[in-house]
N, CA, C and O of each residue as an XYZ file, in Angstrom:
668
protein
N       0.839     -1.197      0.000
C       0.000      0.000      0.000
C       0.876      1.249      0.000
O       1.825      1.344      0.777
N       0.562      2.193     -0.858
C       1.298      3.446     -0.931
C       0.863      4.333      0.236
O      -0.326      4.589      0.429
N       1.837      4.792      1.003
C       1.501      5.686      2.113
C       2.039      7.091      1.883
O       2.257      7.845      2.832
N       2.252      7.435      0.625
C       2.664      8.801      0.303
C       1.434      9.680      0.180
O       0.373      9.248     -0.271
N       1.610     10.928      0.595
C       0.514     11.895      0.543
C       1.057     13.255      0.154
O       2.155     13.647      0.549
N       0.261     13.961     -0.629
C       0.558     15.348     -0.985
C      -0.386     16.233     -0.190
O      -1.603     16.057     -0.245
N       0.169     17.180      0.545
C      -0.619     18.199      1.230
C      -0.712     19.348      0.236
O       0.296     19.976     -0.089
N      -1.926     19.625     -0.250
C      -2.091     20.540     -1.380
C      -3.053     21.684     -1.085
O      -3.850     21.628     -0.148
N      -2.956     22.713     -1.905
C      -3.849     23.858     -1.838
C      -3.123     25.122     -2.263
O      -1.936     25.101     -2.588
N      -3.854     26.208     -2.255
C      -3.283     27.494     -2.670
C      -2.291     27.999     -1.625
O      -2.227     27.484     -0.509
N      -1.534     28.998     -2.001
C      -0.581     29.621     -1.084
C      -1.311     30.118      0.156
O      -2.391     30.701      0.066
N      -0.714     29.883      1.291
C      -1.269     30.378      2.539
C      -2.245     29.440      3.219
O      -2.765     29.763      4.287
N      -2.506     28.285      2.624
C      -3.500     27.377      3.218
C      -2.943     26.580      4.393
O      -3.713     26.023      5.175
N      -1.628     26.517      4.531
C      -1.035     25.795      5.649
C      -0.371     24.487      5.272
O      -0.215     23.606      6.118
N       0.024     24.343      4.015
C       0.634     23.102      3.551
C       1.868     22.722      4.367
O       1.992     21.578      4.806
N       2.769     23.663      4.570
C       4.021     23.355      5.267
C       3.778     22.972      6.724
O       4.369     22.018      7.228
N       2.922     23.706      7.385
C       2.636     23.408      8.796
C       1.984     22.042      8.944
O       2.391     21.243      9.787
N       0.972     21.774      8.126
C       0.292     20.486      8.209
C       1.226     19.362      7.761
O       1.275     18.305      8.391
N       1.955     19.585      6.693
C       2.882     18.566      6.210
C       3.891     18.158      7.257
O       4.157     16.970      7.437
N       4.452     19.124      7.944
C       5.426     18.839      8.993
C       4.815     17.980     10.092
O       5.418     17.001     10.531
N       3.623     18.349     10.533
C       2.960     17.596     11.592
C       2.579     16.192     11.162
O       2.744     15.242     11.927
N       2.072     16.054      9.952
C       1.670     14.738      9.443
C       2.898     13.842      9.278
O       2.841     12.653      9.591
N       4.005     14.401      8.788
C       5.232     13.619      8.631
C       5.701     13.079      9.983
O       6.140     11.933     10.078
N       5.608     13.895     11.015
C       6.009     13.435     12.355
C       5.090     12.329     12.846
O       5.560     11.306     13.343
N       3.781     12.525     12.712
C       2.819     11.541     13.193
C       2.978     10.212     12.451
O       2.952      9.148     13.069
N       3.141     10.273     11.135
C       3.240      9.062     10.323
C       4.665      8.527     10.225
O       4.902      7.468      9.642
N       5.612      9.269     10.801
C       7.036      8.902     10.766
C       7.517      8.692      9.331
O       8.120      7.674      8.991
N       7.225      9.689      8.511
C       7.632      9.684      7.118
C       8.489     10.914      6.836
O       8.363     11.925      7.526
N       9.358     10.838      5.832
C      10.122     12.025      5.450
C       9.196     13.105      4.886
O       8.185     12.812      4.247
N       9.563     14.340      5.139
C       8.839     15.497      4.612
C       9.636     16.084      3.456
O      10.837     16.329      3.575
N       8.956     16.308      2.338
C       9.571     16.975      1.192
C       8.767     18.242      0.935
O       7.576     18.182      0.626
N       9.426     19.388      1.066
C       8.802     20.679      0.796
C       8.884     20.964     -0.698
O       9.970     21.183     -1.236
N       7.749     20.958     -1.357
C       7.722     21.172     -2.793
C       8.366     22.478     -3.223
O       9.002     22.536     -4.275
N       8.212     23.527     -2.426
C       8.793     24.824     -2.785
C      10.304     24.758     -2.959
O      10.879     25.550     -3.707
N      10.952     23.815     -2.271
C      12.411     23.697     -2.373
C      12.867     23.236     -3.753
O      14.056     23.303     -4.065
N      11.939     22.773     -4.578
C      12.293     22.208     -5.875
C      11.936     23.114     -7.059
O      12.081     22.716     -8.215
N      11.470     24.334     -6.765
C      11.248     25.303     -7.839
C      12.592     25.753     -8.395
O      13.570     25.863     -7.655
N      12.640     26.008     -9.667
C      13.866     26.509    -10.289
C      14.123     27.940     -9.802
O      13.198     28.626     -9.365
N      15.371     28.382     -9.877
C      15.661     29.781     -9.527
C      14.844     30.766    -10.370
O      14.424     31.813     -9.878
N      14.625     30.423    -11.639
C      13.851     31.295    -12.522
C      12.394     31.407    -12.049
O      11.813     32.492    -12.067
N      11.823     30.299    -11.636
C      10.446     30.326    -11.138
C      10.346     31.095     -9.836
O       9.394     31.846     -9.625
N      11.318     30.912     -8.966
C      11.325     31.670     -7.702
C      11.396     33.165     -7.982
O      10.715     33.960     -7.335
N      12.224     33.538     -8.946
C      12.364     34.949     -9.305
C      11.042     35.493     -9.828
O      10.615     36.579     -9.436
N      10.396     34.739    -10.713
C       9.113     35.175    -11.269
C       8.094     35.389    -10.144
O       7.424     36.421    -10.087
N       7.988     34.399     -9.252
C       7.000     34.505     -8.176
C       7.299     35.674     -7.240
O       6.378     36.340     -6.767
N       8.573     35.926     -6.971
C       8.923     37.045     -6.087
C       8.570     38.385     -6.717
O       8.375     39.380     -6.019
N       8.489     38.401     -8.059
C       8.126     39.617     -8.784
C       6.621     39.698     -9.038
O       6.143     40.622     -9.697
N       5.877     38.720     -8.509
C       4.428     38.727     -8.683
C       3.964     38.197    -10.020
O       2.832     38.453    -10.433
N       4.831     37.454    -10.709
C       4.487     36.878    -12.009
C       4.054     35.432    -11.806
O       4.806     34.626    -11.258
N       2.852     35.106    -12.243
C       2.320     33.750    -12.079
C       3.087     32.767    -12.955
O       3.490     33.096    -14.070
N       3.280     31.568    -12.442
C       3.935     30.516    -13.213
C       2.979     29.941    -14.252
O       1.764     29.908    -14.054
N       3.545     29.499    -15.339
C       2.781     28.851    -16.405
C       2.898     27.334    -16.246
O       3.689     26.841    -15.442
N       2.107     26.613    -17.016
C       2.232     25.155    -17.020
C       3.655     24.757    -17.410
O       4.214     23.808    -16.859
N       4.226     25.475    -18.348
C       5.600     25.193    -18.776
C       6.588     25.397    -17.622
O       7.506     24.597    -17.439
N       6.399     26.468    -16.847
C       7.261     26.720    -15.690
C       7.159     25.584    -14.679
O       8.149     25.199    -14.057
N       5.962     25.060    -14.524
C       5.721     24.036    -13.502
C       6.141     22.636    -13.947
O       6.289     21.751    -13.105
N       6.335     22.414    -15.250
C       6.622     21.071    -15.764
C       7.869     20.458    -15.125
O       7.813     19.335    -14.622
N       8.966     21.162    -15.138
C      10.203     20.646    -14.548
C      10.074     20.441    -13.048
O      10.614     19.485    -12.490
N       9.352     21.349    -12.401
C       9.106     21.249    -10.963
C       8.329     19.977    -10.650
O       8.679     19.243     -9.725
N       7.290     19.720    -11.409
C       6.500     18.502    -11.190
C       7.325     17.253    -11.470
O       7.162     16.244    -10.784
N       8.205     17.301    -12.460
C       9.096     16.173    -12.729
C      10.015     15.917    -11.537
O      10.230     14.769    -11.149
N      10.558     16.991    -10.958
C      11.447     16.840     -9.796
C      10.678     16.276     -8.601
O      11.207     15.452     -7.856
N       9.442     16.716     -8.417
C       8.627     16.194     -7.319
C       8.263     14.733     -7.557
O       8.255     13.932     -6.623
N       7.960     14.387     -8.808
C       7.690     12.991     -9.140
C       8.881     12.109     -8.831
O       8.722     10.988     -8.348
N      10.064     12.608     -9.105
C      11.282     11.850     -8.797
C      11.438     11.668     -7.285
O      11.864     10.606     -6.832
N      11.102     12.678     -6.517
C      11.137     12.547     -5.053
C      10.192     11.434     -4.594
O      10.539     10.635     -3.725
N       9.001     11.391     -5.184
C       8.043     10.343     -4.843
C       8.593      8.967     -5.204
O       8.467      8.031     -4.414
N       9.196      8.827     -6.372
C       9.744      7.543     -6.813
C      10.898      7.082     -5.920
O      11.076      5.886     -5.691
N      11.671      8.034     -5.426
C      12.843      7.700     -4.605
C      12.478      7.278     -3.184
O      13.346      6.832     -2.434
N      11.223      7.412     -2.810
C      10.790      7.082     -1.452
C       9.675      6.036     -1.492
O       8.530      6.361     -1.181
N       9.978      4.795     -1.863
C       8.928      3.783     -1.966
C       8.252      3.472     -0.628
O       7.152      2.919     -0.601
N       8.898      3.821      0.460
C       8.305      3.610      1.783
C       7.330      4.697      2.181
O       6.695      4.617      3.232
N       7.211      5.723      1.335
C       6.264      6.801      1.585
C       6.923      8.101      1.984
O       7.983      8.117      2.610
N       6.276      9.194      1.610
C       6.697     10.540      2.004
C       5.459     11.410      2.186
O       4.360     11.070      1.747
N       5.674     12.529      2.840
C       4.691     13.604      2.889
C       5.281     14.727      2.039
O       6.357     15.248      2.332
N       4.557     15.087      0.986
C       5.013     16.102      0.043
C       4.073     17.295      0.105
O       2.856     17.137      0.018
N       4.635     18.488      0.256
C       3.813     19.697      0.170
C       3.944     20.238     -1.244
O       5.047     20.427     -1.757
N       2.794     20.482     -1.865
C       2.780     20.921     -3.263
C       1.409     21.524     -3.538
O       0.392     20.947     -3.153
N       1.369     22.661     -4.189
C       0.080     23.286     -4.465
C      -0.826     22.380     -5.290
O      -2.030     22.324     -5.037
N      -0.273     21.671     -6.269
C      -1.032     20.713     -7.090
C      -2.384     21.293     -7.515
O      -3.425     20.666     -7.323
N      -2.354     22.482     -8.086
C      -3.575     23.240     -8.344
C      -4.482     22.654     -9.419
O      -5.702     22.802     -9.347
N      -3.904     21.997    -10.406
C      -4.703     21.455    -11.508
C      -4.746     19.930    -11.445
O      -3.826     19.285    -10.943
N      -5.834     19.375    -11.966
C      -5.933     17.922    -11.998
C      -4.785     17.327    -12.811
O      -4.266     16.269    -12.455
N      -4.387     17.977    -13.874
C      -3.274     17.470    -14.692
C      -1.995     17.363    -13.865
O      -1.221     16.424    -14.050
N      -1.761     18.311    -12.956
C      -0.581     18.257    -12.092
C      -0.696     17.069    -11.142
O       0.264     16.324    -10.943
N      -1.881     16.902    -10.559
C      -2.095     15.790     -9.621
C      -1.949     14.455    -10.345
O      -1.354     13.518     -9.813
N      -2.492     14.372    -11.559
C      -2.378     13.132    -12.324
C      -0.922     12.822    -12.652
O      -0.507     11.663    -12.655
N      -0.169     13.853    -12.923
C       1.259     13.665    -13.209
C       1.981     13.095    -11.991
O       2.836     12.220    -12.126
N       1.642     13.589    -10.809
C       2.238     13.052     -9.577
C       1.757     11.634     -9.313
O       2.519     10.791     -8.838
N       0.489     11.373     -9.622
C      -0.043     10.007     -9.443
C       0.700      9.004    -10.321
O       0.904      7.862     -9.909
N       1.104      9.406    -11.510
C       1.869      8.519    -12.390
C       3.202      8.134    -11.753
O       3.683      7.015    -11.934
N       3.784      9.049    -11.019
C       5.062      8.786    -10.349
C       4.891      7.907     -9.121
O       5.841      7.265     -8.673
N       3.673      7.879     -8.574
C       3.442      7.168     -7.317
C       2.000      6.652     -7.277
O       1.137      7.265     -6.650
N       1.744      5.532     -7.941
C       0.381      4.988     -7.953
C      -0.179      4.817     -6.543
O       0.516      4.360     -5.636
N      -1.446      5.191     -6.375
C      -2.077      5.128     -5.061
C      -1.837      6.358     -4.209
O      -2.262      6.414     -3.055
N      -1.154      7.348     -4.778
C      -0.857      8.587     -4.059
C      -2.141      9.239     -3.559
O      -3.143      9.286     -4.272
N      -2.104      9.736     -2.340
C      -3.251     10.425     -1.759
C      -2.958     11.926     -1.667
O      -1.807     12.360     -1.667
N      -4.041     12.693     -1.590
C      -3.948     14.151     -1.504
C      -4.827     14.636     -0.364
O      -5.976     14.213     -0.239
N      -4.295     15.515      0.460
C      -5.077     16.215      1.477
C      -5.203     17.658      0.987
O      -4.219     18.396      0.946
N      -6.409     18.047      0.621
C      -6.678     19.370      0.058
C      -7.125     20.315      1.169
O      -8.171     20.117      1.785
N      -6.325     21.335      1.412
C      -6.644     22.348      2.412
C      -7.442     23.469      1.761
O      -6.892     24.290      1.025
N      -8.721     23.496      2.033
C      -9.601     24.542      1.499
C      -9.514     25.774      2.385
O      -9.553     25.678      3.612
N      -9.395     26.922      1.752
C      -9.269     28.181      2.482
C      -9.939     29.277      1.655
O      -9.993     29.193      0.428
N     -10.441     30.289      2.324
C     -11.033     31.412      1.596
C      -9.921     32.284      1.021
O      -8.796     32.296      1.521
N     -10.258     33.001     -0.025
C      -9.302     33.920     -0.654
C      -8.803     34.957      0.360
O      -7.618     35.287      0.392
N      -9.715     35.460      1.179
C      -9.347     36.490      2.160
C      -8.356     35.943      3.191
O      -7.369     36.597      3.527
N      -8.634     34.731      3.688
C      -7.726     34.134      4.674
C      -6.366     33.827      4.056
O      -5.335     34.021      4.699
N      -6.360     33.351      2.822
C      -5.091     33.061      2.143
C      -4.281     34.347      1.972
O      -3.075     34.363      2.220
N      -4.946     35.420      1.549
C      -4.256     36.715      1.394
C      -3.637     37.158      2.715
O      -2.487     37.595      2.758
N      -4.407     37.042      3.785
C      -3.917     37.471      5.098
C      -2.715     36.645      5.533
O      -1.730     37.186      6.036
N      -2.798     35.351      5.339
C      -1.688     34.482      5.756
C      -0.435     34.752      4.935
O       0.657     34.852      5.494
N      -0.575     34.870      3.623
C       0.590     35.126      2.775
C       1.186     36.494      3.113
O       2.406     36.653      3.131
N       0.331     37.476      3.380
C       0.809     38.811      3.722
C       1.564     38.873      5.038
O       2.366     39.782      5.249
N       1.319     37.919      5.924
C       1.977     37.933      7.238
C       3.291     37.158      7.264
O       3.964     37.127      8.295
N       3.662     36.542      6.169
C       4.899     35.751      6.121
C       6.121     36.658      6.128
O       6.115     37.747      5.553
N       7.156     36.186      6.785
C       8.429     36.893      6.779
C       9.351     36.257      5.742
O       9.517     35.037      5.717
N       9.936     37.065      4.908
C      10.988     36.637      3.978
C      10.631     35.394      3.173
O      11.421     34.453      3.099
N       9.474     35.388      2.586
C       9.090     34.283      1.704
C       9.080     34.820      0.280
O       8.713     35.972      0.047
N       9.486     33.982     -0.676
C       9.615     34.443     -2.055
C       8.280     34.681     -2.745
O       8.246     35.331     -3.789
N       7.181     34.177     -2.197
C       5.892     34.228     -2.873
C       5.214     35.574     -2.630
O       4.986     35.959     -1.483
N       4.899     36.277     -3.691
C       4.260     37.587     -3.605
C       2.763     37.442     -3.310
O       2.112     36.539     -3.835
N       2.225     38.318     -2.480
C       0.795     38.281     -2.154
C      -0.073     38.520     -3.385
O      -1.237     38.121     -3.407
N       0.471     39.158     -4.393
C      -0.314     39.422     -5.603
C      -0.650     38.139     -6.358
O      -1.515     38.143     -7.234
N       0.022     37.054     -6.028
C      -0.205     35.799     -6.735
C      -1.338     34.957     -6.149
O      -1.735     33.960     -6.753
N      -1.859     35.335     -5.000
C      -2.936     34.546     -4.397
C      -4.138     34.475     -5.341
O      -4.721     33.406     -5.520
N      -4.505     35.592     -5.937
C      -5.639     35.587     -6.866
C      -5.390     34.643     -8.043
O      -6.300     33.933     -8.470
N      -4.166     34.633     -8.566
C      -3.879     33.753     -9.702
C      -3.938     32.285     -9.277
O      -4.298     31.423    -10.078
N      -3.589     32.000     -8.036
C      -3.684     30.618     -7.566
C      -5.146     30.171     -7.506
O      -5.470     29.050     -7.898
N      -6.014     31.034     -7.022
C      -7.438     30.689     -6.992
C      -7.999     30.552     -8.400
O      -8.869     29.715     -8.641
N      -7.511     31.364     -9.333
C      -7.973     31.274    -10.714
C      -7.523     29.964    -11.365
O      -8.230     29.414    -12.209
N      -6.360     29.472    -10.977
C      -5.803     28.245    -11.536
C      -6.380     26.999    -10.873
O      -6.466     25.945    -11.501
N      -6.769     27.114     -9.625
C      -7.212     25.955     -8.831
C      -8.376     25.208     -9.476
O      -9.416     25.789     -9.784
N      -8.177     23.922     -9.671
C      -9.231     22.997    -10.054
C      -9.480     22.135     -8.820
O      -8.706     21.227     -8.516
N     -10.561     22.426     -8.120
C     -10.862     21.743     -6.857
C     -10.944     20.238     -7.116
O     -11.614     19.812     -8.057
N     -10.271     19.429     -6.293
C     -10.180     17.995     -6.554
C     -11.385     17.154     -6.124
O     -11.264     15.939     -5.969
N     -12.518     17.774     -5.934
C     -13.719     17.055     -5.535
C     -14.016     15.940     -6.535
O     -14.053     16.166     -7.744
N     -14.226     14.740     -6.012
C     -14.569     13.605     -6.858
C     -13.379     12.809     -7.374
O     -13.561     11.719     -7.916
N     -12.174     13.326     -7.220
C     -10.993     12.568     -7.629
C     -10.711     11.486     -6.586
O     -11.014     11.668     -5.407
N     -10.137     10.367     -7.012
C      -9.831      9.304     -6.046
C      -8.707      9.710     -5.098
O      -7.777     10.420     -5.481
N      -8.809      9.248     -3.863
C      -7.727      9.454     -2.911
C      -7.539     10.876     -2.458
O      -6.410     11.303     -2.213
N      -8.629     11.629     -2.338
C      -8.539     13.023     -1.902
C      -9.364     13.224     -0.637
O     -10.536     12.852     -0.573
N      -8.733     13.811      0.353
C      -9.409     14.218      1.586
C      -9.462     15.742      1.590
O      -8.426     16.400      1.487
N     -10.657     16.301      1.707
C     -10.802     17.757      1.755
C     -10.901     18.195      3.199
O     -11.667     17.633      3.982
N     -10.117     19.209      3.545
C     -10.024     19.706      4.917
C     -10.295     21.204      4.950
O     -10.013     21.919      3.989
N     -10.843     21.667      6.060
C     -11.065     23.092      6.294
C      -9.792     23.668      6.899
O      -9.463     23.372      8.048
N      -9.075     24.484      6.140
C      -7.796     25.034      6.589
C      -7.921     25.927      7.819
O      -6.916     26.248      8.453
N      -9.145     26.331      8.166
C      -9.337     27.182      9.335
C      -9.362     26.382     10.644
O      -9.301     26.961     11.728
N      -9.450     25.066     10.542
C      -9.464     24.235     11.756
C      -8.099     24.281     12.441
O      -7.091     24.561     11.794
N      -8.063     24.010     13.739
C      -6.775     23.981     14.444
C      -5.846     22.908     13.864
O      -6.292     21.826     13.483
N      -4.572     23.222     13.806
C      -3.584     22.329     13.226
C      -3.599     20.924     13.854
O      -3.549     19.944     13.111
N      -3.666     20.785     15.167
C      -3.700     19.429     15.734
C      -4.903     18.608     15.245
O      -4.792     17.397     15.056
N      -6.025     19.255     15.046
C      -7.207     18.563     14.546
C      -6.990     18.112     13.104
O      -7.351     16.994     12.740
N      -6.409     18.972     12.296
C      -6.124     18.620     10.904
C      -5.138     17.451     10.828
O      -5.319     16.526     10.037
N      -4.100     17.504     11.654
C      -3.119     16.418     11.677
C      -3.781     15.097     12.043
O      -3.502     14.068     11.429
N      -4.648     15.124     13.031
C      -5.333     13.908     13.466
C      -6.242     13.368     12.357
O      -6.303     12.157     12.143
N      -6.939     14.249     11.660
C      -7.821     13.819     10.577
C      -7.032     13.153      9.456
O      -7.436     12.112      8.937
N      -5.911     13.753      9.086
C      -5.103     13.185      8.005
C      -4.499     11.855      8.439
O      -4.531     10.884      7.684
N      -3.951     11.804      9.646
C      -3.334     10.562     10.131
C      -4.355      9.431     10.193
O      -4.048      8.301      9.811
N      -5.553      9.719     10.665
C      -6.595      8.689     10.739
C      -6.976      8.226      9.336
O      -7.139      7.028      9.101
N      -7.116      9.160      8.409
C      -7.475      8.815      7.035
C      -6.384      7.979      6.373
O      -6.682      7.047      5.626
N      -5.136      8.304      6.641
C      -4.025      7.583      6.024
C      -3.911      6.148      6.525
O      -3.347      5.301      5.832
N      -4.426      5.863      7.696
C      -4.325      4.502      8.230
C      -5.409      3.590      7.686
O      -5.342      2.377      7.885
N      -6.408      4.138      7.006
C      -7.460      3.319      6.395
C      -6.908      2.609      5.175
O      -6.175      3.200      4.381
N      -7.255      1.364      5.028
C      -6.798      0.600      3.860
C      -7.535      1.019      2.602
O      -6.970      1.007      1.508
N      -8.785      1.386      2.759
C      -9.597      1.804      1.611
C      -9.529      3.317      1.470
O      -9.525      4.037      2.468
N      -9.477      3.791      0.253
C      -9.532      5.231      0.015
C     -10.967      5.701      0.206
O     -11.914      5.041     -0.222
N     -11.111      6.845      0.851
C     -12.448      7.419      1.026
C     -12.553      8.717      0.295
O     -13.604      9.357      0.321
């Protein structure tokens, strides 16, 4: 059984915080997707320029390789905004699960605006919502309310991951 999971959603939803907690609970390595963006993509995002599918292609390939290199499972943080991106990751890791952190545009803006020294510009939150294809109905997806307390979210994901059947 594949025990890899992607913690996904728009900027500011809490991917890194939840990913870190879930990795500890499940005793799996944590891979921060942002660490695998190219320098060019980081520069674009810091300037408030939205990434294109072409910009994301190499990034998704690098993340897929991370998934392949960890057959025992990992927790990966990745926006995974489009179904095509999620499907690409699924090809690298059959049975891959996704925890989708749903958040309002206003809350995402506030969270991104409060970050210290992060490369992601607050002007990009709107473009992330415009790009987002909500994963409702896709296999292996758990939808979570990003406004819930972090310990509650961690417990929900950990409990879901221990089920043999996908819900």
